[in-house]
N, C-alpha and C positions, 0 to 999 in steps of 0.2 A: 503494500500499500504506500502510495507517494506521501510525502509529508502534508501535501495541499489536503489530501483524502483524510489523513488522521486527524488535521486541524477542524475539518468540517465534522468528522465524528465526534471529537470532543466536546465541539461547540454543540451538536446535535443532543447529544446525552445531557446536557444541562437543560434541555426543553421539559415541559410537563409532558407525563406519560402519554396523554391524548394526543398531544402535537407530534412526539417521537413516533407514536403509531402512524400517524397521517403520513409523515416525511417517509416512514419505512414502506408504508404501502405504495406510495408513488413511486419511491426508487423501485421496487419490486416490479411494478406494473411498467416501469420504462424498460425492463429486461425482456418483457414478453411481447413479442411481434404478432402473436397470434390474436385472433378476436378475442373477446371476454367469453369466459364460460358460461355456461348457464347457470345461474345462481343456485337452481335446486340441485344440480350436481355436486357443485362446490359445497354445498350446506352437507349432503350425503356424505361426500368424502371426509369432510372435516368431524361428522358424527362417527363414522368408522374409524378415524384415526384416534379421538377421545376414548371410544370403547375400547381400543387396542391397548391405548397406554393406561386405562384404568384398570383392565385386567391384569397387566403387569404389575400395577402397584398393589392390587388386592391379593394376588399371589405371592406376593414378596420379591418377584424376579427384580423389582425396580424398585429401589428404596427413595430415589430423588434425593434432592439436594437443597438446602436451605437457601431462599433468594438471596439473603445477606451475604453469604459464602460466595456465590456465583458472581454477584455485582462487585464485590471487593476484589476478586480474582480478574475480572475484567478490566476494573480500574487499573489495578495493577500493571497488567499487560500493556495498557495504553500508555501508562506512564514510563514504561521501560522502552518505548520506541523512540 
């Protein structure tokens, strides 16, 4: 990642969560040259993914990680660059 991209990322991470989500959605959409997917299909795909993840958690296969730990690790990586 270029220094400009890193600077933009650091700045974006200071935004409130809702604005970060909007920025992330716009960036992801800019990578997709295909026409928008059918919203019903997207919703069904997300439902399947959520169910898959929930099953992994309930079975003990995936224990997850506290958000505070993940956020600290990401911030540390960003400051190391």
